[in-house]
Residue, then its C-alpha position, 0 to 999 in steps of 0.5 A: x500500500x502506497x499512501x499518497x503524500x500530496x495534501x490535495x489528494x488527502x483533502x479530496x479523499x477526506x471530502x469524499x468520505x464526508x460525502x459518503x457519510x450521508x449514507x449513514x445519516x445526515x451529519x456535520x461532516x456531510x454538511x461541511x462538505x456540501x457547503x464547501x462544494x456549493x461555495x467553491x462552485x459559486x466562487x468558480x462560477x463567479x470568477x469564470x463569469x467575470x474573466x471569461x464573459x464580462x471582461x472580454x465581451x463587455x469591459x474590454x470593448x467598452x473601456x479599451x476599445x471605446x465602443x460606447x454602445x456597450x453602455x446599454x447592456x451594462x446599464x441593463x445588467x446593473x438593473x439586477x442589483x435593484x433587486x436588493x433595493x425594495x423601493x425600486x426592486x421592480x426594475x429587476x423585471x426589465x433585465x429578466x424579461x430581456x434575458x427570457x425573451x432573447x433566449x426564448x427566441x434563440x432556443x425555439x428555432x434551434x429546438x424546432x430544427x433539431x428536435x422536430x425537423x431533423x427527427x422527421x427527416x431522420x424518420x422518413x428521408x435520410x439515406x440511413x433509413x433507405x439503406x435499412x430497407x435493403x439491409x435484409x429482413x432485420x433492417x426491414x423489421x427495425x424500420x417497421x418498428x421505427x415507423x410504428x413507434x413514431x405514428x403510435x406515439x404521435x397518435x397518443x398526443x392527438x386529443x381532438x378525438x376520444x381515444x377509442x377504436x383504432x386511435x385507442x389501440x395506437x395510443x396505447x401502443x404509443x404509451x409503450x414506446x414512450x415508456x421505453x424512451x423514458x426508461x432508456x433516458x432514466x437508465x442513461x442517467x443511472x449509468x452516469x451516476x454509477x460512473x461517478x460513484x466508480x470514479x470516486x471509489x477508484x480515487x480512494x483505493x488508487x491515488x489516495x490509499x495506493x491499493x491499486x495503481 
């Protein structure tokens, strides 16, 4: 066993044990590690925002390049501080409204393009789907499953008619495909969390305790 002598490795190992102590019960060690993580994360986010966002995108163009137009976004951003002044706290709604409106207008076209148009193209028009028809019986089967899944899933969200008869059958089949999709997404999330857990165990028995190389 080759125990690490680097103090930062010891700090990381002890904080990991503090986090794992929550598996027993809530305790001061866990609270300390949790608060430390939140504080460090906020400090890093603040520093990153100042040096990677505000300085290159606002302060440098305004104060070094003399682009006076940037006074306007600076004034709008300063309105966030008005939240701490009760008499004029309503002014914070202005930058919030601008931010929400801007990012909504930015995200909606991108979402429609990526999650709707591209999905439709991927289901009907892409070369991959045409190749699948010529890939033998297995390709035809999977292509049929894809087509049935898309149609039945869309029929589940058709609420202009009561789900009876053929529409009732297709909507119930659509529920199955929806649950499969949710299950796959949840499984991916669980795998990601398990991967983080394995990484922490590897850190403890590897760089910290030196049990494995």
